[in-house]
MARSE-194457 format. One record per residue (C-alpha): x, y, z. Coordinates in steps of 0.25 Angstrom, whole numbers, plus 5000, padded with zeros to 4 digits. Example, Ala and Ser with C-alpha at 12.3 -4.5 7.8 and 13.67 -1.06 7.14 Angstrom:
2
504949825031 505549965029 
REM end
This chain:
596
493652194817 492352174825 491352294822 490652324836 490152444844 489552414858 489252574861 489552644875 488752614887 487452694888 487952774900 489152824892 488352884880 487352944895 488553004901 488853104890 488653244898 488453184911 489353154923 488953004927 490152894928 491452894928 492553004927 493552964918 494753054916 495753034903 497153114902 497453084886 498853084879 498953084864 497453074861 496753134849 495453214852 494953094845 495452984852 495153064866 493753064862 493552934861 494152904875 493353004880 492252934875 492752784881 493052854894 491752904895 491152764891 491852724904 491452844913 490052814912 490152644918 491152714930 490452754942 490252904943 491452924955 492452884946 493752954941 494752884931 496052944925 496452894913 497852914904 497652904890 498652914879 498552884865 500052834860 500652734851 500552584858 501652524852 501052354856 500352304843 498952304844 498752384859 497452494856 497852544870 498052494884 497752534899 498352514913 497952544926 498852634933 498652594949 497852494956 497252494971 497252364979 495852334982 495952334997 496552474998 495352524990 494152424998 493952364984 493152224984 494352144981 495252194993 496552124985 496652154972 497152284965 496052384958 496452454946 496452604950 495252634943 494152564950 494952554962 494652724964 493152674960 493252564971 493952664981 493052794979 494552854976 495652904968 496852804971 497652884964 498053034960 497153114950 498053144940 498352984938 497752894928 496952784932 497152714918 498252734908 497552724892 498452714883 497852714867 498552674855 498752794846 498952694834 497852604835 496852614825 495852704833 494452714830 494252864839 492852884837 491452844849 490452814841 490952664839 490952654825 492252604825 492852554811 493352444809 494652484805 494852544820 494852504834 493852584844 494552694854 493352694863 493352554864 494852524867 494752654877 493552594886 494252444884 495652514892 494952594902 494052474907 495552394907 495752524917 494552504924 494852374929 494752284919 496152244921 496852114927 498152094932 498351924927 499551884920 499851764913 501251734908 502451624911 501351514913 501051604925 499751684929 499851804938 498951924942 498852024949 499852174955 500752104963 499951994968 498652064968 497552044958 496952154950 495452164954 494952094939 495851984940 495151954954 493951914945 494651834935 494051694935 494351564928 493451454920 492851414935 492751534943 494151544948 494751674950 496151694945 496551754957 496251644966 497451604969 497051474975 496851434961 497551534953 498951554959 499751684953 500751644946 500251514941 500151434930 498651414933 498351544932 498951574922 498251464913 496851514918 497451654913 497851594900 496451494901 495551564892 494551544903 494551684912 493351754918 492951884926 492051824937 491451964944 490251974950 489752104941 490152034929 489451914934 488251974936 488352044921 488651884916 487551844922 488451754931 489751734918 490951784920 491651874910 492551794901 493951844900 494951854889 496051744893 496851694881 497851574881 498951664879 498951764889 498751904885 499152024894 498252134895 497152064889 497151924895 496151934908 495852064906 494852064894 493552004891 493551884882 493551924868 492551824863 491651794876 491151924877 490151994871 490252124862 489452214872 490452174883 491752164874 492652294878 493452214887 493852104877 495352104873 495252144860 494552244850 494252244836 494152354826 492852414825 492552374838 491952474848 491352444862 491152564870 490452514883 491252424890 490052344894 489452264905 490552154906 491652244908 490652354919 490252224926 491952184927 492452324929 491352314941 491852204948 493452244948 492752364954 491752484949 490552424954 491152424969 490652444983 491452534993 491252535008 491552685012 492052685026 492952785036 493852695043 493552715058 494552795067 495052735080 494652805092 495052825105 493652845109 492752745118 491952665109 490752565111 490352555096 490652625083 489852655070 490452625057 490052675045 490452655029 489652695017 489352595005 489552634992 489252544979 489252544965 488152414966 487152374975 487552314988 486852244999 486652345009 486452235018 487652185018 488552325024 489252265035 490352295045 491352195049 492252215064 493152145072 493752185085 494852065084 495352085069 494452015065 494851895071 493351895074 492351995067 490852035067 490052125056 488752225057 487952245046 487952405043 486752505041 486352575031 486452725036 485652845030 486752875019 486752785007 487752675008 488252695022 488152595032 488552605048 488752505059 489052495074 490252425081 490252395096 491652425102 491852335114 492952405121 494052505119 495252495111 494552405102 495152385087 494052345077 494152315064 493052325052 492652305035 491352335031 490752245020 489652255009 489052154998 488552214984 487752154975 488752074966 489051994981 490452054984 490852094995 491452234998 492152275011 492952375017 494052365019 494152275007 495052195015 494052175028 494552095039 496052105034 496052245033 494952315039 494652445046 495052475060 494652555071 495152555085 494552605098 495352635108 496652715113 497652755100 499052705099 499152725084 500052835079 499652915065 500252855052 501152955043 501252915028 502353005023 503453025013 504453115016 504853205002 506553164999 507153304997 506853454994 507753554989 508253664994 507553804994 506053724994 505353805003 504153705010 504153565010 502653495011 502653375018 501453275019 501053155025 499853065028 499553055041 498352955049 497952905063 497052805066 496252925076 496653035068 497953135066 498053255076 499353305072 500453295061 501453385060 503053385054 504453385063 505353445054 506953515056 508053555046 509153475046 509353465061 508853595066 507553625075 506453535072 505053615069 503453565067 502553585057 501053545056 500653435045 499053485041 498153375036 497453365023 496853275016 496553135022 497853095030 498653195023 499653295032 500353425027 501653525029 502353615024 503553645030 504153795026 505653795021 505953925016 506653985026 507453875030 508453885019 508453725018 510053685009 510253565002 510553465011 509753495022 508753395028 507153435034 506953315044 505453305046 504453205052 502953215053 502353185066 500853125068 499953135080 498653065081 497253095089 497452995100 497253015115 498752995117 499153035103 500052945093 501153015086 501952955073 503153015068 503653015053 504852995050 504452885065 505952935068 506853035062 506653125053 506153125036 507453185030 507253275016 508553315010 508453465006 509153454991 510153554987 509853664974 510753694965 510953824957 509853864949 510053854933 509653874921 510153774913 510853644917 511653514909 512053384916 512953254911 512653214926 514053204928 514453254941 512953314941 512453224953 512453354964 511653434953 510553344955 509453274966 509253124964 508153044968 508252894963 509352944952 510852964952 511853044943 512752924941 513652854930 513152694932 513852584927 513752564912 513552734909 514552824904 514052944910 513353004922 511753004922 510653044931 510052864934 509052824941 509352704949 509952574941 508952514942 508052604947 507152554959 505652514958 504752524965 504252384966 502852424967 501652434956 501152584953 502252644962 503552704955 504652774959 505252924957 506652954955 507153084953 508353194948 508453334951 509253434947 509553534959 509853654951 508453724947 508353734933 507753884929 507053894917 506254014907 504854004902 505653934888 505653814900 506753694899 507553604890 508053474896 508753384888 509553244891 510553174884 509953044889 508852984895 508852834898 507552774903 507752634906 506252584905 505452644896 504052584902 502952494897 502752464881 501752594876 501852654889 501552814888 502152914898 501352954909 500652814910 501052724921 501752614912 502552714906 503652704918 505052724923 505152854914 505952984918 505253114921 506053234918 
REM end
């Protein structure tokens, strides 16, 4: 028992009724009005410390967690590689919450959760928001702020088992990992000192002497480092991703691994905010629209960029590096500030026609962090070509697998890009071996093109084939053309529909022709006594984190039902793998399931 109350930061109370701070949206499942109010209070506290342009989606579930002693947990639904968002550390993964802040845009769908939060409905909770938590209960507000801070990036990927230490998604670390150091200041992600899978890394992870070492954290601690929780026995989910319980001041105690009855900490604390700043919440972004290739004869080009920073930066450090030989040699110019705040420009001389120029930008902030754009700089720079264009457009398109007969319109989309720009995109199509027809694709947002093929009067029947290909032409003086596919046609099979019914029942014996299956089959595998609808045994895996495969089975009989609805019953449904322990339907760790 540890009766304590740390009130929320002043910004949280001042924010009431105002529009300052970030925007966190929460979708709730199973919450009482009192529990929901406590979560909203915690969310308001976090919103007050976030930038105004941030939007985060939380999916929250109030449910029983069977694991003893667990009050709640949070999970990050996705990560972005630093090189893909121009982050400070290109070779690290960033949680989607901070990745979107760095990128300045959403990286998933608006309806998708960035963080999933599960709270144990059977715990002894205090649901009030005043911090007067009884010594017989846990403070819900504290636990919610704690778990959501993990979702904001207070999260590691370290692991220690079987006398081997490891980290990373694949082999690339999470950004938090890159700040973890040993007693002497050596980074645990330095593979020249701590090889992946080594006993030496295992010993460091369980040696009790780990620190978070970042520039913002050092500034807050007057040059010191934050001591991390690193017990001699590896504590999965707690080791490394928490502050040391005994060496952290109460005002900064939110992110220690344990909470006592009566303990209410409603302020993330300056140490936690500093750590979050190090992993990317205090960021400097270089905005630039990459120069397009041109066939014009130019002797110089003006290059422009804009700097957006959450802190101060050295305005004399904005540089443009360039090379005319793939960075075998290079030069740089100091960029000049423009009239608009944060805008800079520089002029580069072009020595001759048919010249390729590679370039990138850099700027240094007040914490001596050097930001580059693109973040991999010389290894993956911006590229600009002045000369005759011979590059064909690029078409990205996923062909549909099938359509059912009686469909009246088929909608097709593709992303089409070109170094000079697109002149025309169109579709050539034919039904079976008929005469070819053509329809233009209309440009939409960004690089998207779309077309709708009207088929109402074609009287398509099962077994027919719609053949089509996409053709893109660029704006070059001598145009370049790309076909998709590069030869032949995409082929969409038209599937048969069977007569409409008002009821349907099957034991799957002889039912094969009545279903259209993709990834399923009607069969009686060895060891089964009856026919059934089966996925592959074993079923395929995408073999890639955060990817999925979808299999479907569609009854060819349309089923008509009235206003009373439809009842579907099953004699037997077998789900081989139920997902992670304590997982909740709709959350990312509830996997390998069937939707009817």
